[in-house]
N, C-alpha and C positions, 0 to 999 in steps of 0.2 A: 191701575198700573202696579206691577209687582215692585216690592221693595228691592233696591239694588243688592241688598245682602240676602240673596236667595239661598235656599238650602244647597249644600254641596252634595249631601246624600240624605236619605230619609231618616237619619238618626234622631231619636228622641230620648228623653231620660228613661233609664231602666230602674231607677229607684223612686219611690214615693218620698216626698219630703215636706215637712211643715214649712209653709212659706215659699214653696216652689213657685217659680215664675212663669210656668207654661201659659197660664191664662192671662198674664199681663203683657205678653209679648206684643200683641197688637197696639197696646198703649205705649210701649217702649219704642216701637219701630220708627215713629217720626222724630224721636229724640236722640236715639243712639247714632253715633257716627256711621257712615256707610262702611261696609266691610272692606271695600277696595281702598279706603283712605287710612286704614289702620295698618301700621307696620307690625306691631306685636300686641297681643291681647293678654291681660292679666286678670284672673279671677281668684282672689285669695280666700273666698268662702264658697267652695264649689257646690256643696249641697247636692241637688239632683242634676246640676249642670244644664238646666233648661236653656239659659241664654247661650252658653257655648254650643250646645248641640243644634240650636236653631241657626246661629250665624256661622259657626265653624271658622272663626277668624284665623288667618294664617299665623304661624309662630305663636301658638297659644301657650300660656304658662298658667296652669291650674294648680291650686294648692288649698290646703286646709290644715289646721293644727291637729285635727282628728286623724291620727295615724291609721286607724282601722279603716276609715273611709277612703283614704288615699290608696291603701293596699287593695281595696276592692276595685278601684279604677285601674290600677296597674294590672291586676289579674285578669280583668275583663279584656283589657287591651292585649296583654302578652300571652295569656293562657285561656283564650276564649272557649275552645272546645272542651277543655278540662273543667272549666267552671260550669259549662252547660251540663256536662255529664254528672258532676257532683250535685247540681240542683235537681236533677231528675229523680233522685231518691227521696226528696223531702215531701212531707204530707201535711195537708191542712187539717190537723187534728189538735185539739187543745192539749192533751197529755203529751203528745209528741212535741208540740211547740214549746211547752215549758221544760221538757227534757233538753231540747236544743238550746234554749235560753240559758239553762243552768250549766251547759258545757263550759269547760275552761278553754278559751280560745288558744292559749299558749300550747296546748297539746295537739293542735291541729296543724295541718300543712297550710301554706298560704292560700292555695286553691280552696281548700275546705273552709278556711276562715271566710274567704270572700263569698262562697256559696251560702254559708250559714248566715252572714249578715244580710245578703239579698233575700234569703228565705224569711228571716225574721221581719225584715222590712215589708215584705209582701203580705204577711199574715198577721202582723201586730195591729193594735188599735190605731186607726187613722193614719197608718204609715209614719207614725211619730218616731224619730230617733232621739232617744233620751238615755243618759247614763246617770247612775248615782255617783256619790262622792268617791267611790272606790273604782270608778270606771267600768262598772258592770251594766250591761243593757237591762233596763227594768220596765219596759212597756208591756202591758198585759196582752193576751191573745185577742185578736180582732173579730173572730167569729164571722168571717166572710163566707159566702156560700160557695164560691168557686174561683178563688183568686188565681191569676196566671203566674204561678211561681217561677216557671222556666219559660220565658218568652224568647225563644231562640232567634227569630229574625231581628228583634230589637237589640238583643245582646250583640249580635254580629254587626249590625249597623253602627252601634255605639263603638265597638272595637275598631272598626274602620275609621271612624271620625277621630278616635283618640291616637291613632298612629302618628308618631312624630311629635306628640304633645309632651311638654315638660310637666311632670307630675311630682309635687314635693309636699311633704308633711312639715310645714313651717308656719311660724307666726305671720300674720298678715303684713306687718311692717317689714319684715325681712323679705317676704315674697315680692315686694315691689321696689326693693332697693335699686335695681338696675333700670327702672322705667325712665324713659326720656321722651321729649316731644315726638309726636307722631305715633306714640303708643297710646293704648286705651286701657284704663283700669276700671273694672266694675266691682264694687264692694257690695255684698249682700250679707251683712252681719246678722247675728241674732238681734232681733229688734228690741229697742227700748220699750218695756211693757207700758201699756196704757193704764193698767191697773194691776194690783197684786195678784188677781186671779188669772191674768193673761200672760204670765211670765213663763215663756218656753225657751229660756236661754241655756238650759243645761244639756246641750247636745253632746257635751263630753264632760268628764268629771271636773274639769277646771271651770266650767261655766263661762259667762261673758258679762261682766259687771259694769258699773258706772265708770270706773277707771279705764276699762277697755274701750268704752264708747268715747271717752275723752282722748285717749291715745289714738283711736281711729281718726277722729277729727283732726288731730295734729298731723297725722300722716297725710291726710287729704290736703291740708294746708301746705305741707312741704311739697307735695307733688304739683299742686296748683302754682306754687311760686316758681317752679322750674319749667312750667309749660306743658305738663302732662295732662291729657284729657281724662277726666274722672267722672264717674257716675256712682252714686250711693243710694241704695234702697234702705228705708228705715220707716218706723212708725211715725205717726203725726203727734207724738208726745212733745210736750213743751221743751224738754231737754234737747230734742233734735233741732227744733227751731233755734234755740239758743246757741247750740254748737256751730251752726252754719249760717248764722245771721251776719253775713259779710257781703259786700258788693260783688265779690268774685263769683257768687253762687246764685243759681236759679233754683228755687224750691217749688217743684211741680207736684201738684196734688194728683194722686192716682187712686182710682176706685178699685179696690180689691174685694175679694170675698173671704170671710172668715169661715174656715171649715173645721177648726178644732175648738170645740167647746163642749163641755159635758151636758149643756142644755141646748137642745136643738133650736129653740126659739131665739137664741142669742147668736146663732150663726147667720151670716149675711154680709151685705156690703159694709166696708169699713174704709176710711180714708188713710192712705199711706202717702209717703213722700218719696220723690225721686229728686235727689240733689245733683246738679250738674255744674261744672265750672267752665262750660263753653257755650257758645251761641249756636242756634240752629240744630240740625240733625241730618236728615237725608239730603237736604238741599244745599248743605255747605260744602 
């Protein structure tokens, strides 16, 4: 039997993203509220947007404090054909890649910046988005044989799904200030690292540290107190268990696959957590 939150169109993520949730959607489906029971959907760490593109909840509010990422979504939505045209000139060559990576984004138009970020994302190592402390993209060339730099059908489907969506570059706490009962908030923050070598939290120059994780938990507690349905993805680190060790939450173990590790033999299944503050899922 099909999940009631069926696709509105064939949209899928057009960006690769470390920790993207495309493969976990079948595990989330029995847990997330049905699409028709949600008034507004909030996702303050948009990343690749896998959850949004799958469910396409009505009245969606998508955000991230990474302004460059939000600009890409806005340009794909509002200037789709111009972004496609700009992407068609990019090449999967190491020297060209490093020249594009070294470009100063401020000297480009919004469309050119969006195309540049998509290009770097498609051709960089493991599709990892990472910035140094100065806010400069610093991931090395990925050496893929034939990456699809300009996927026109996928970009157009994404643009259609994004029409009417509220897109903002804001902090996660501000993004959900207006959430009320009958809304659904999904937080997919940079994860608490399981070890020092698995820390991939620097997706922008500001990073995401211990204090941010605590502040996120406090935001979830506030939303829970006023009756907003919330789901949070995070690692299975002890800190996560400690932050959400309250009767209001269910901590559900999810089996994910680790794809980013310099050693291939250390990639594989890993336990993550999905924290929810409501009972049931599709059947409620």
